[in-house]
N, C-alpha and C positions, 0 to 999 in steps of 0.2 A: 732739493734733490729728493726723488721719490724713495721712499724706504723699501728695503727688500723684504718680501712676505717671508714669515719664518713658520715653521711647525715644531712642536714639541712632542710628536708622535713616539710613543715608547714601543720600540720594535721588539722587546723582550717581555712586554705584558703578556701573561698567559691568555688574557681575554682576546687579545689582538692576535696572538699566534693561533689560538683556536678558530677565529672568524675575522680576518682583517678587513672584510669587505664593507661593513658599516662604517668602520674608521676610514676607509679610502673615501667612501661616498661623502662623509662629513668634510674631510679635507678637500676634496674636489669642489665642493660647493663654495668653498673659501678661496681656493687658488689652484690653477693647474700646475704650478711648480713653486717650491718653497725651500728656503734653507733650513737644513736640520742639523742643528749644532752638535748633538750627541754624537753622530757618524761623521761630522765634518764633511758634509756633502749636500748638494741639492737633491730633493725628491721630487718626481714628477707624477702627476695623479690622473691626468687627462689623455685620452686616446691621441688626440693631436700632438702634444708635448712629448709623449712617450715615443710616438712614431718620428717625430723630428730628431729627438735625441739619438735614435738607431740609424737614422739616414744621414745625418750630417757628419761629413767626413772629418771635420775639425774636432769632432768629439770622439776620440779613439779609445780603443781597447788596448791599453799599454800596460804590459806587464811590468811589476815592480817587485824584485825578489823580496820574499819574506826574510825577516830578520829573526834569530842570528844566522847569518849567512852560511857558516860551516855546517852546523847542525840541520838546517833545513835544506841543504843542496839538493838531495834525492827529490824532494817536493818540487823545488824551484826548477830543476833541470827538466821536469816533465813539462812544466808549464811555459817556460821561456821559449821552448821550441814548438809550442801549439800554434795552430793557425788562429784559435780563438783568442789568443792573447797577443795578437800582432795586428798590424795595419798595414794595407798596402805601402809599398810594392812587396814586403816581406809576407804578409798574408796571402797575397795572390800566388807568390812561389809556393808556399807551404800548402795551400789549398788545391792548387791546379792538378797536381798528380793524385790526390785523394779523390778529387772529383771524377778524374778520368778513370781511376779504378771503379768507382761506384757506377760509372756509366757503362760498364761492360756487361750489363745484365745480370750482374750478381742478386740484385733485389728481387726482380720478378722470379729469377730462378728458386728462390727462397719460398715463394708463396705456398707451394704444396707442402713443403717441409714445415712451415708454421702451422698449417691445418693438421698435419700429421702429429706435430708435438703437442698441439692443443688437445687433440683427442686422446693422446696417450696419457697426459697429465690429469685430465679429467676422469679417465678411466680408474685411476688410482685412489681417487678421492672418496669419502664416505658421504653419500648423498644426505644422511641424517645430520651432518654437521662437518664442515671443514673451513679452514682458513684460506679464502680465495686468494689473499696476497702471498702467503707462504707457500701454498701448495700449487699455484697457478701463475698469478701475475709476475711473481719474482722468477721463477726458474725458466718461464718460457722466453722472455727476451734475452736472457742471459745465454741460453742455449742457442737462440738464434743469431746473436751476434758472434757468438764463438764459432757456429758454422761459418758464417759469413767470411770471418777473418781466418779461420783455420787453426784456431785455438782447440787442443783436444778437450772433449767433453768432461773429462776426468777433472778438469780445472775449474769447472763452473762454480762450484761453492766458493773457492778462493776469489775468484773474479768478483763476485757479489760483496764478499766481505772487504776485499782491497777498494772497490769502488765506493762503497758506503763510508770507509774510513776517510778516503781522500775528499769526497765531497762535503763531508762536515766542515772542512776548512773554509768552505764558501759563506757559512753563516756569519753573521755580525759578531765579532770578538770571540773566535774560538778558544777554549781553555787550553791549558798546557797539556792535559791528557789527550785531548783532540788532536793537538798538533804532533804530539809523540806518535800517537797511532797513524796519523796520516804519513808521517816520515817512514815509518816501518812498512806500510803497505806500498808507498811509492817505490821503496828499495826493492821490495820482493816482487812487486808487478813489473818493473822495469828489467829485472834480472830474467824472469820468465819470457818477456817479450824478445830480449836481445838472444837468448838461446833459440828462440823459435825463428827469428830473423835468420840467424846462422844456418839453421837447419834447412830453411826453404831455399836459401842461396845455394845450398848443396844438392837439394832434392826438391824442385819447384813442384808446386801443387795448383790445383784451380781454386785459388782463395785469394783474399784480399791481401794478406801479409805478403805472398808471393808477388803480387803486383806491386806493392809498395817497396819491396826489397830490390826491385828491378829499376826504380826511379831514380832520379838525380838527388833525391833527399839524402842527408848524412844519416849515420847510424842513430845519433841522438834524436833527430828529427823523425825518423820512421818509428822509434820506439814511442816518441811523445804522440805521433798521429795514432797509432794502434791503441795506446791507453786512452786517448780522448775518445776514440771511437767505441771502445769498450765500455767506458762510463757513460758517455751521452747515449750510446746506443741502446741501453736498457733502463738507466735512471728515469729518463722521461717517460718511457712507455709504462713502467711500473707504477709511477706516481700519478700519471694521467689516467690510467686503467682504474686505480683504486679510488681516486678522488670521484671520477665520473660515475663509476658503479655505485659508490656509496650514495652520491647525490641522486641517482635514478631510483635505487631501491627505497630510500627513505620517502621518496614521493610517489612509490608505487608505479614507477614508470618502466616501459621497455624500449629497447632500441626501436627506431622508426623503420618505416618500410625501406628507406635508403640508409644503410648503416653508415657509409662515409659522411652523411650530415650529422648523425649522432655523434661520431667521432669528432667532427670539429666542434661541436657543442660541448663535449667532454673536454676538449683542449681549452675552449674559452671560459667555461663556467667555474672551474676551480683550477687555476693554472698550477702546473707543477712547478715551474720556474718563477718566482715572484720578482726577483730583482736582478738587474744586468747593470753593471756599473761601467761609465765611461770617464774619460779625462780630457779636459779641453787643452788643445795644442796651441790655442790662441784664443783671445777673447771671442765669445760666441753669444749672441742674443738668442735666448729660448723662450718660446711664447710669442705672443703677439699683444701690441698696444700696451695698455695699463697693466696687463697681466705678465708681461715679459720681464726676464731678469738677465742680467749679463753674468754669464759664467767665465770668470777669468782664467787666463792661461794657467794650467797646473792644477786648478780646482776640479773636484770630482761632481759627477751627477748620476744619479740612478734612475733608469727607466724601470718603473714599477708596472709590470706586464699584467699582473692581476687586476690593478686598478684601471688600467686602460681597457681591459676586457669586460669592465662593468660599466663604462662609461654610457649614460643615457642619451648622450649627443649623438652616438653612433648605433647603440643596440635598443630596440625597442624592449621594454620590460626587461632590463638587463639582469635583475636578479631572479628571473624565471628560467628554469631549464626546459628548453624546447628542443626535443629530440630531433626536430625536422626543420631547425632554424636555417633560413637561407634568405639572402646573403649572410655570411658571417666573417666579417673582415677582422677577425681576431689576430692579436700580435704574439701568440704563445710561442711561435717558432722564430720570432724576430722579423726584421726587415733589413734590407740593405746588404752590404757585403757580408755581414755576419749571419745572414739567413741560415738557419739550420741545414746543414748539408745531409743530415739523416732524416730530414722530414718525410720523403717518400716511404722510407723504411718503416718509420713509425706509424704513419698512417696505414700502410698495408698491414702491419702487424696489429695495430689495434682493432682495425676493421675485422680481421680473420679471427682474433681471440675472443672479442665480443660476440660474433656470430655464433662461434662454436659453443662458447658458454651459455648462451640462452637457447640454442638449438637443443643442447644436452639437457639444460634444466629450465624449462619455459616458466616454471613457478618459482623461481629462485626468490629468496628473500633473506633478508638480515636475521642471524640467529643470535645476536647480541651486539653490544655497542663497540663500533669499531675503534681501534686504538691509534692515535695519530703519532707521527713521528716526533712531534713536538718542536719542529723547526719551521722557520719563516721562509727563507730564501729559497730552499727545495722543500715543497710542502707536499706531504703524502700521508698515508697511513701504514703502520707497522703490521697491524693485524686487522683483518676484515671477517669475522665470522659469519658463514651463511649456511643455508640448507636449501634443499630442493628435491623434487622427484624427477628421476629419468623420464624422458620424454617417450 
């Protein structure tokens, strides 16, 4: 019997968290998929196997309530009813009304607003030195997604704090303090959304909460959808922006002539979401030939998106940042039924914010060392000091 390939990759090693890509390259050279005993799941390192994991319907996104159930119910309730944590037909039922609401022109309607907010935020910074994450990359997408949903701007700071507390639970082995903070955030976040849904049912407005409140979704499902959209609607944008900007400035690069191509390269080069987990609903062969493994029913497997996006079998010079790379078949937004519903919003928002930043400060440069969030699954920067001169 052929032995199962294994990996002892330390997902908590500070060197790995700081720069996982050399580790991914070394593992990929050995095996496209391997068993990882510390996490109790398979890890995939190649573009082909990561894509297979995301496309194969037998490898499902199946939510399992976190323990202890009573203490973590506020957190579990939000995730149990999210489209991202379910598979068809439940996933289809939960996603369809949100997709319909997104398709009503809300996103393109926001483009002028994104430009306006970008200019407003940059008008308030000190060109001699400012934190481009705290002063620009973080508030912008929070304000945009709040506008889209119809959440009052006065709650923007709370939304960011709640979101960060909740997403820290997605890291490998979160601490007791992280768990407690996530439960508090889930409780307060859900309460705000429930009040807002009730208000919109009484007084409809031209926003996404009004649209969702009028669908067939239950109250718990509407709340879960709104929280998911608020979290996903800005977490990815903040981290993609920060990661990509730092990579460009460290190399003395500027956006290319076609900014949307630069955005795609920012998404690929230093992925904001590194790990997405699936569970086998039946025995599934992953990989091909001698490099394949059988993921048994009930076993978990992780798609390592950052590893896939640096695969030399797909990308020429994958460790180079090329602002005009084309084609660029990265997997940063996923593939298959769980392809990111907010991808069009994120792409528009990133293109507009990057354009406005460099139009305002064409000589933008780092003014110190960026400070990492220090997390692996959701990869990003907490602070990025920069300076520039107004155009």
